[in-house]
DRENPAKOL-533579 format. One record per residue (C-alpha): x, y, z; residue number from 1. Coordinates in steps of 0.001 Angstrom, whole numbers, plus 500000, padded with zeros to 6 digits. Example, Ala and Ser with C-alpha at 12.3 -4.5 7.8 and 13.67 -1.06 7.14 Angstrom:
# residues 2
- 512300:495500:507800:1;
- 513670:498940:507140:2;
END
This chain:
# residues 369
- 285605:459028:361047:1;
- 288825:458027:363264:2;
- 292254:459779:362344:3;
- 295354:458307:363344:4;
- 297709:460722:364747:5;
- 300800:461816:362491:6;
- 304242:462431:364020:7;
- 307479:463795:362212:8;
- 310320:461683:363900:9;
- 313896:463786:363343:10;
- 317394:463367:364461:11;
- 320866:464897:363499:12;
- 321309:461750:361341:13;
- 318245:459992:359572:14;
- 319222:457194:357399:15;
- 315766:455086:355558:16;
- 318644:452476:354679:17;
- 319138:453409:351377:18;
- 320494:456735:349316:19;
- 322403:459116:351499:20;
- 322173:459814:355582:21;
- 320076:462996:355930:22;
- 321350:465764:358072:23;
- 317738:467743:358114:24;
- 315695:464828:357468:25;
- 312457:463134:359124:26;
- 310479:460119:359241:27;
- 306629:460437:359322:28;
- 304768:457917:361351:29;
- 301043:457048:361545:30;
- 299952:454651:363966:31;
- 302413:452003:364485:32;
- 303709:452279:360573:33;
- 306003:454547:358617:34;
- 303945:456579:355733:35;
- 306767:458847:354523:36;
- 310674:459836:354764:37;
- 312322:462756:353640:38;
- 313682:466243:354394:39;
- 312374:467313:357350:40;
- 310676:470669:355818:41;
- 309186:468311:352786:42;
- 307321:466448:355291:43;
- 306175:469361:357233:44;
- 304594:470334:354297:45;
- 302985:467062:353435:46;
- 301876:466438:356922:47;
- 301172:470258:358266:48;
- 299325:468924:361477:49;
- 301907:466541:362589:50;
- 303895:467073:365576:51;
- 307700:467304:365158:52;
- 309250:464808:367763:53;
- 313247:464822:368220:54;
- 314599:461585:368739:55;
- 317970:462038:369434:56;
- 321184:461615:367389:57;
- 320338:459388:364497:58;
- 317038:457101:363608:59;
- 318020:454301:361226:60;
- 316915:450623:360523:61;
- 318133:447767:362678:62;
- 321815:447795:363249:63;
- 324405:445316:362671:64;
- 326728:444047:365170:65;
- 329302:442533:362449:66;
- 332323:441238:364682:67;
- 331699:439321:368262:68;
- 333152:436349:369724:69;
- 330052:435161:371592:70;
- 331830:432416:373019:71;
- 334187:434758:375287:72;
- 331335:436590:376873:73;
- 332173:435300:380268:74;
- 336109:436111:380364:75;
- 337145:439020:382186:76;
- 337406:442489:380605:77;
- 341031:442736:379399:78;
- 342791:446403:379378:79;
- 346051:446251:378437:80;
- 349025:445969:375572:81;
- 347796:444163:372437:82;
- 350259:441392:372916:83;
- 348725:440499:376035:84;
- 345052:440037:374753:85;
- 345795:436183:373187:86;
- 347694:434932:376192:87;
- 344434:436652:378417:88;
- 342294:434618:376359:89;
- 344360:431461:376819:90;
- 344668:431950:380657:91;
- 340928:432291:380715:92;
- 340184:429130:378523:93;
- 337980:427543:381027:94;
- 335093:430115:380245:95;
- 334980:429623:376594:96;
- 332129:427682:375142:97;
- 328423:427386:374763:98;
- 327383:429095:377891:99;
- 329407:432209:377544:100;
- 327975:432111:373989:101;
- 324269:431844:374809:102;
- 324947:434732:377328:103;
- 326640:436938:374534:104;
- 323507:436146:372093:105;
- 321045:437483:375005:106;
- 322721:440217:374983:107;
- 323057:441164:371461:108;
- 319484:440447:371314:109;
- 318672:442839:373847:110;
- 320790:445452:372376:111;
- 318420:445507:369439:112;
- 320871:444557:366681:113;
- 319189:442909:363293:114;
- 322137:440932:362705:115;
- 325268:439612:363553:116;
- 328836:438332:362783:117;
- 330246:435561:365273:118;
- 333644:434160:365243:119;
- 333381:430869:366419:120;
- 336171:428636:368040:121;
- 334274:425702:369498:122;
- 331909:423013:367297:123;
- 329447:423323:370007:124;
- 329085:427029:369848:125;
- 328782:426980:366077:126;
- 325540:424054:366222:127;
- 323840:426296:368754:128;
- 323964:429382:366547:129;
- 322922:427237:362945:130;
- 320440:425575:365245:131;
- 318803:428279:367456:132;
- 319721:431669:366791:133;
- 316540:433807:366362:134;
- 319015:436866:364705:135;
- 320214:436277:361026:136;
- 323715:436319:360422:137;
- 327030:434297:359471:138;
- 329168:432129:362070:139;
- 332734:432411:361111:140;
- 334418:429271:361869:141;
- 338090:430345:363581:142;
- 341123:428427:362399:143;
- 344202:429355:364339:144;
- 347377:427228:363096:145;
- 350524:428864:362944:146;
- 352293:426039:361722:147;
- 353188:425420:358176:148;
- 353658:422030:358515:149;
- 350017:421364:360028:150;
- 348475:423217:356803:151;
- 347171:420143:354814:152;
- 345852:418466:358058:153;
- 343875:421387:359664:154;
- 342720:422255:356130:155;
- 341314:418907:355434:156;
- 339897:419059:359014:157;
- 338471:422136:358582:158;
- 336678:421175:355107:159;
- 335231:418468:356822:160;
- 333255:420585:359704:161;
- 332281:423153:356733:162;
- 330379:420554:354725:163;
- 328888:419080:357738:164;
- 327478:422624:359216:165;
- 326475:424022:356185:166;
- 323871:421219:356070:167;
- 322577:423080:359201:168;
- 321980:426781:357634:169;
- 319105:428626:357950:170;
- 318696:432054:359545:171;
- 322776:431648:359725:172;
- 324941:430934:357586:173;
- 328709:429394:357576:174;
- 331700:431393:357435:175;
- 335644:430890:357739:176;
- 337698:432769:359489:177;
- 341604:432554:359301:178;
- 342222:434308:362730:179;
- 345084:436442:361606:180;
- 347894:436729:359241:181;
- 350453:435973:362337:182;
- 348753:433302:363631:183;
- 347555:431171:360492:184;
- 350506:430170:358091:185;
- 350865:431398:354587:186;
- 349976:427956:352954:187;
- 346848:427449:354882:188;
- 345665:431117:354459:189;
- 346034:430988:350949:190;
- 344271:427293:350512:191;
- 341500:428258:352856:192;
- 340992:431787:350619:193;
- 340993:429493:347727:194;
- 338267:427020:349292:195;
- 336092:429922:350574:196;
- 335961:431765:347163:197;
- 335403:428728:345338:198;
- 332499:427759:347714:199;
- 330711:431086:348312:200;
- 331966:431336:351699:201;
- 332567:434535:353134:202;
- 336048:434825:354775:203;
- 336432:437293:357887:204;
- 340151:437916:358797:205;
- 341498:440109:361878:206;
- 344364:442199:360035:207;
- 346352:445522:360496:208;
- 345146:445857:364297:209;
- 348169:446918:365940:210;
- 351875:448068:365284:211;
- 353234:444805:366759:212;
- 351693:442599:364254:213;
- 353120:445051:361246:214;
- 356779:444917:363060:215;
- 356207:440594:363408:216;
- 355285:440403:360001:217;
- 358172:442854:358575:218;
- 360767:441628:360838:219;
- 359909:438864:363050:220;
- 360143:441587:366104:221;
- 358583:442500:368817:222;
- 356564:440913:371747:223;
- 354098:438804:368956:224;
- 357479:436812:368270:225;
- 357399:435182:371637:226;
- 353469:434790:371175:227;
- 354258:432782:367898:228;
- 356715:430646:369533:229;
- 354233:429405:372130:230;
- 351925:427810:369794:231;
- 354186:426667:366641:232;
- 357599:424645:367206:233;
- 358572:425236:363503:234;
- 361391:428258:362437:235;
- 359540:430811:360904:236;
- 360335:433361:358211:237;
- 358747:436557:358043:238;
- 357257:437681:354558:239;
- 358623:441069:355189:240;
- 355437:442661:354264:241;
- 352723:444397:356090:242;
- 349341:442796:357013:243;
- 347386:443923:354173:244;
- 350187:443606:351589:245;
- 350749:439997:352886:246;
- 347291:438921:352724:247;
- 346929:440204:349182:248;
- 349835:438421:347813:249;
- 347939:435327:349009:250;
- 344805:435932:347155:251;
- 342798:436444:350761:252;
- 341663:439722:349881:253;
- 338233:440247:347661:254;
- 334556:441024:347841:255;
- 334065:437805:350016:256;
- 336412:438952:352617:257;
- 335738:441467:355944:258;
- 339044:442459:357506:259;
- 338282:442930:360992:260;
- 340324:446375:362866:261;
- 342520:447812:359971:262;
- 343647:450437:362027:263;
- 347229:450417:360887:264;
- 347168:450875:357256:265;
- 348620:453237:354534:266;
- 347083:455213:351465:267;
- 348540:452096:349318:268;
- 346819:449394:351111:269;
- 343472:451393:351513:270;
- 343429:451728:347821:271;
- 344489:447627:347611:272;
- 341241:446897:349753:273;
- 338926:449330:347718:274;
- 340257:447761:344609:275;
- 339228:444411:345301:276;
- 336184:445071:347412:277;
- 337385:443754:350573:278;
- 334809:445102:353248:279;
- 336237:446211:356805:280;
- 335027:446277:360058:281;
- 335972:448666:362667:282;
- 335872:448099:366666:283;
- 337028:451330:367847:284;
- 336079:450702:371771:285;
- 338127:447571:371406:286;
- 341091:448999:369700:287;
- 340920:452199:372221:288;
- 341146:449554:374989:289;
- 344090:447252:373443:290;
- 346020:450919:372825:291;
- 346360:449959:369048:292;
- 345246:453673:367690:293;
- 342254:454492:365434:294;
- 341348:453416:362257:295;
- 341778:456285:359234:296;
- 338182:456711:358576:297;
- 338474:459713:356498:298;
- 341103:457699:354368:299;
- 338486:454318:354038:300;
- 335940:457183:352994:301;
- 337989:458806:350453:302;
- 338379:455530:348685:303;
- 335047:454096:348801:304;
- 335797:451150:351216:305;
- 332484:449720:352525:306;
- 332524:450084:356271:307;
- 330937:448446:359056:308;
- 330871:448409:363308:309;
- 331473:445638:365209:310;
- 331729:445614:369300:311;
- 334707:442710:369227:312;
- 334149:440340:372423:313;
- 333458:441185:376133:314;
- 337402:440630:376511:315;
- 337757:443548:375001:316;
- 334480:445539:375078:317;
- 332516:447049:377798:318;
- 329159:445457:375848:319;
- 328094:444076:372766:320;
- 325616:447121:372068:321;
- 326686:448135:368855:322;
- 325123:451835:368758:323;
- 327715:452451:371459:324;
- 330339:452283:368745:325;
- 328919:454968:366819:326;
- 328614:457086:369925:327;
- 332420:456518:370828:328;
- 333339:458068:367491:329;
- 330547:460706:366980:330;
- 332272:463916:367286:331;
- 335464:462371:365615:332;
- 333747:461437:362083:333;
- 331412:462003:359580:334;
- 327938:460923:361775:335;
- 326203:460113:358184:336;
- 329360:457802:357402:337;
- 329117:455973:361168:338;
- 324984:455815:360538:339;
- 325727:453863:357479:340;
- 328370:451687:358462:341;
- 325955:450911:361456:342;
- 323287:449777:359194:343;
- 323674:449151:355623:344;
- 327757:448559:355746:345;
- 326710:445728:357996:346;
- 324503:444042:356196:347;
- 326646:444171:352835:348;
- 329634:443118:354749:349;
- 327634:439795:355656:350;
- 326076:439220:352302:351;
- 322744:439951:354015:352;
- 319851:441866:352832:353;
- 319385:445631:354111:354;
- 316293:446546:355415:355;
- 314550:450091:354633:356;
- 312454:452242:356247:357;
- 309617:452838:353719:358;
- 306072:453399:353465:359;
- 304382:450914:355607:360;
- 307391:449868:357523:361;
- 306189:449028:361026:362;
- 307448:452017:363028:363;
- 308853:449577:365486:364;
- 311917:448952:363175:365;
- 313145:452871:363321:366;
- 315854:452598:365763:367;
- 317335:455716:367371:368;
- 320453:456718:369088:369;
END
């Protein structure tokens, strides 16, 4: 009789996609399939002849890159103050488009991502992702419209596009991404949030990313005031609220919403995010490159905010491999929190089913770090 060799794969953190990530865990692999999971000592008892095979820092299901801008994949990498990033993107706008998105999707596939979220600026990129992406995910249509006088016209245009694109949904769903509270007017933010809620559309907003953003929304001070003037001719009065409080007042927060970055937040704002069920997507390497600080991981964990991880674009991050976000933070946070955010947190933030490493799962779906 032929017996398949059994191995016990182990790592510093082992996560099967449900329950709590394990610190002394293992996955039993026989041939090409998982045959067990649990504590290393338990599996040694069940499979006494099995070889223990260390697999590095972590074992987990396919990871999720929960925030990308694939159409910026041909932009040069920017390193500098946050206020210079949008001008950098605009200065290289001729590189933005379908070719860049195709390159970015290839890199995502090569990284082993199991799902993704992309913020889409151009119509051709949206149609490409909906028709051709082999990965499941959400393509969030980006809206950038700071002038309140344009709110109704822009909303009607966005609504028409979303209706047409939803007929193409399959592996990839359509979402909405009002860019940020400083780049989308208050009336349009409110209207888009209402529309997304009524239509069951996922929503993604960049917010709480930098101190410059906070200063601009509170007092219309700082370098973002000049950036804003480049894109809007209408006099604008700041809401006098921090980004998270401003979004909450407009009805943008909620279980349908993923907030990207969330670096500049206080405890009251974190409680608001937790109470409303808003997910938070962290992009630590991009934040470091733009000098905006570090998100308060322990504070988010204390209040039970669902966390996910994204790389952001190749204009602000060195690559699109979301596993490198975990490595970047490995010594600064509870690694169990990071591995969960890399996997289950990402799937939950995008409203996608979360894969599990259970008996019968192909061993090819076990990823390592």
